[in-house]
N, C-alpha and C positions, 0 to 999 in steps of 0.2 A: 447148368442152372438148376436151382432147387425146385423140387415138385411141390414143396409145402407152401402154404399161404393161407390167406383170409378166404372167407366164404364167397362163393360165386353162385348166384341164383339158387341158394339154398343147399349147395353142396360144397364140401371143402375142396380146395385145390387138389389135396392128396388123393381124394376119391376119384378125380377125373383122369388119373393116369390110365392109359389104355382106352380112353374115350375119345377118339379123334373128332367126334361131332361137338366136343366141349373145349377145343383148344383155345387158349388165349395167346395172343402173340408174344413171342420171346423179344421182339424189338419193334421199334416205332420210328419211322422217319417223320419228324414233327414240323419241318418247314424250313424256310418260307416258300411261298409260291414264287416263280420266276427266278429261283435260285438254284436250279439243277436238280430239284426234287424228282421230277418226272424221269429225267435220264437216269439218275441213281436207282430209282425204283426199277426201271426197265432192265438195267445191267444186273442188278442183284437178283432179280426174279428168274434170270437165265441160268443162275447158278444151281447145279443139281442138289445141293444141300440146303437150299432156301426155297420156301414156299410163301408166295405173296398173291392175294386174290386181287381183285379190281381195286384200283387206286381210290383213295378218299372216302372211306366209310364215314368218317366224321363223327362217330358214335360218341366219343367222350367230350365233344366240344360244345354240346347244346344243353341249355339250362333245364328243358322240360323232360330230359331223360331221367327216368328212375331206374337205376341199374339193378335194383333188388326186386322190383314188382312189375311183372308182365301187365297185370290189369291197370296198374297205375300208368304205365306207358301208354296203353291203349286209350284210356280216358283222357290223358293229357293232350292227345292229338286230335280230339274230336272237334275242337273249336275251329270253324272256317277262318277265323280272323288270326289264327296262330301264324306268325311270320316264320317261326321255326318249322312248322308243318310244311309250308310252301317250300322252304329250302331243302328240307329232307327228301321230299319225293318218296322214292322207293328205298331210301337208306334205312339201315336197321334201327328200329325204335326200342327193342328190348335187348337185353343181354343174350337171351336165347338166339335171337335174330343175329346178333353180332357174332357170337362164337361159331354159329353155323357157317359163316363165310370161310372158315378155315378147316372145314370138315374133310377136304381132300388132301390135306397135308400128310406126307408120309411120317412114319413113327421116328425116323432119324433125321428129319428136316427141322431146320430152325424156321419159325413162322414169324412173319412180319407184316406191317401194313404201313402205308404211307398217307398222311393227312396234314398238309401244310397248316391248316387252321389250328392244329394243336399247339403250336408254339405261341400264338397270339391269345389263345383262349385261357381265361383266368381259372377254368375248371378242369381242363384236361390233365394236367400234370398229377394232381392229387387224385383224380379218378383212376387214371392209369395205375398209379402206385397202390391204390386200394385193392386192385384185382391182380396186379402183377408187380410186386415190390422189387423183384429181381430182373425186371425188364431192362433192356439196353435202349438208350435214347440217342438218336442222331439228329442233331440240329444243324441247318445249313443257313448261314448269314451272308449277305451281300451288302456292298457299299450302298448307303441308304438312298442316295439321290438317284442313282441309276436303277436301283430296285424299284423305287417308287414309280419312276417313269414307266418302266416295263410293266408293272402291275397295273397302272392306270390304262395303258393300252389294252391289256387283256380285259379289264373291266369294261371298257367301251365295247370291245369285241364281243364279249359275253352278254352285253346289254344289260349289265348291272349298273353302268354308269351311262348317263346321257350327256354330260359335259365333256366334249372332246379336247378342250383346251386344258393342258396339264396344270398350268399356273392357276386358271380359275378354279379347277377341281380341288386344288390344295387350299385355295382361299375359302372354299365352301365347307371345309371340315368342321369348323367351330359352329356355323349355322346349322349344319346337318346333325351336330351332336345335340342340338336343341330341337331337332325334328323338323327343321325348316329346309326347303329346296331339296328334299330327298326325292329321287325319281319315283313316280307313282308305281311303276312295275318293277322296282328293284327287289330282287329275290333276297339279297344279303346286304341290307343297308349298312350294317356295321362295317363292312369291308371298305366302305367309302370314307371312313375315318382314316385316311392314309397315314397320317403322322403317327397314329397309334401302332402301326405295324413295325416301326423302327425303335421300339423301346426294348432294345436287345438285352441289356443287363437285367432289367426287371423280368423279361420272359425267361431268361436262363436261370434266374434265381428261383422261379417256381419249381424248375426241375431239380436243381441242387438241393433245394429244401427237402425234397422227398425221396431222392436217389443219391446213392453214393457217387463220389466224383468219378470213380472209375467206371460207372454205368452210364455216363454221359460223354458223348463225342461231339465236339463242336467242329464243323467243317466250314471253311471259308470258301465261298462260291468261286472266287478268283482262283484259288488253288485247284479246285475241281475243273474249272473251265480250261486251265492251262495244262493240266496232266491228269486227264480222266483216270487212266489206268492206275497211276500211283495212288490216287485217292481211294478208288474202289478197293484196292488191295488193303490199304489201311483199314477200311471199313470191314473187309473180310477177316482180318486179324482181330478187330474189335469184336465181331460177332463169333470168333472161334470156329470158324469154318475154314475149308481148304483155300488158302490165299493164293496158291500157284495154279488153280483151275484156269483154263482159257476165258478171257473176258471178251465179250462181244461189245464193241463200241456202238453207242446210241447217240444219235444226234437229233434233238427236238427242234421243232420249228421256232423261229424267233417270233416275238409279238409283232403283229402287222396292224396296219390301219384299216378301218372300215371305209370302203370307197363310196358305197351307196347306202345311206343310213336306212331309208325306207325299205329297199329291197332286203337289206340285212334283217330288218325287223320282221318282214313277211316270211323269210326263210326260217327265222327262229320263232315262228308262230307258237310252236308248242311251249317254249319257255316264256315268251314275252306277253302273248295276248291271252293265254289261258292260265287262270288261277287255279283251276281244278286239275290236279295231277291225273286222275283216272281218265278224264276226258281227253287230256293232252295225249296221254299214252295210246288212247284208242284211236284218235286221229293219226298219230305217227304210225301206228300198225296198218292203218288203212292205206296211207300213202305208200308205205313199204310194199303192201300187197299189190297195189296198182302199178307199181314201178317194176319192170322186169329186173330180175336179179343182176343180170349182166350190164344193166345201165346204172345201177345205184352207185358204184364206185366212180364211174365217169361223171355223174352228176355232181357228187361231192367234190371231185377234183376240179371241175370246171368252175364250180362256185368259188372255191378257195382261190382259184387264179383270177376270176373276174371280180368277185366281191371284196377281195382284200388286196391292198397294195403296200408298198413300203411305207413305214411311219414317216411323219414329217421330221425334218432335221431337229435334233435337240436344241432347246432354248438354252444355250451355254450360260447365259447371264443368269437365268433363273436357277440352273443347276448350281451355279456358284452360290447364289443366295441360300439355297437349301443346304449346301455343305457348311456354309457359315453357321446356319441355324443348328445343324446336327453335329458340329465339331465337339461340343462338350460330351455328348453321348458317345461319339467315336473314342474319344479319350478315356471315358469311363469304361468302355468295353475293352480297350487296350489293357487298361490296368487289371480289369477283372479276369481277362484270359491270359495275361502275362505275354502279350504279343503285340508288337508295334503295328497296329492297323492304321494309325494316323498316317504313317509313311506309305504303307502298301496302298491305301485308298486315296492318296494324294491330298490328305487334308493338312499336311505340314506347311503347305502354301497358302492356306486359308487364314486370313487375318482374324 
């Protein structure tokens, strides 16, 4: 991949060669959530020729980020009313903060990051291209109705969503777009505009508009689910690293239902009840300090066992309604990708 490119934080890309503290990712896993992004991230980061830091920096997704000015970034986040500030927490706010995440990469490694929000973001594609025009992009798409049901369960579990009924949550999309019925403590209210997540063609076009076709790999979740290894080796070829290296299988936990809403709220006090990130982190550290190290894992494990249960059976009638609603988008995506997703995703039976 070329070392030449635009200006980053006042320095040209070519001047950053040999500066591991200024590495910009070679590739990006851009989404969606609940589509195998975490599993792919974990499998790729085990590859000796790949370096990936903690998942979801989300740096390129937020409107308040000024990639060229550290001072502007700091002032943009001073407002206590900033929803973006609450969502970011300790995430990188400046380009210097962001590139520092990759400082431990070896000189011969491909550097990557995974942020599902980048696919839905209207900003991320052009921003990534502005600092890394030769980047490789990996997008993962899933059948819309099952994806949204799984994403809704995750939103409830993460306490971003308070409406546990999936049908009602979808019905609230338009009122919430107008600012009504938004959960008071929702950290990412835009995530609750569920139907916006499945505008797949629009999302892919943003990347194809700024990257060459050969730089964008679209993975279908069902392919990845059915054959992890074959899909990962396809990705390794795409990234031009050793594709015959051993692959360690990774299985992520499925979305589960919250059994005890009030207890869940209490356990998630740091994220739910506290709007001040510094105070939340201080309380979290205090709790960890008071809890013996040997007990912390057991506490978390027991909470997962007691606090969460199997999700309710899917409302098949409502899923059929959603598939009827999304069929034109699936047909458009099939034409856009040149692949029959109508049949693969079972939309050929939808009237």
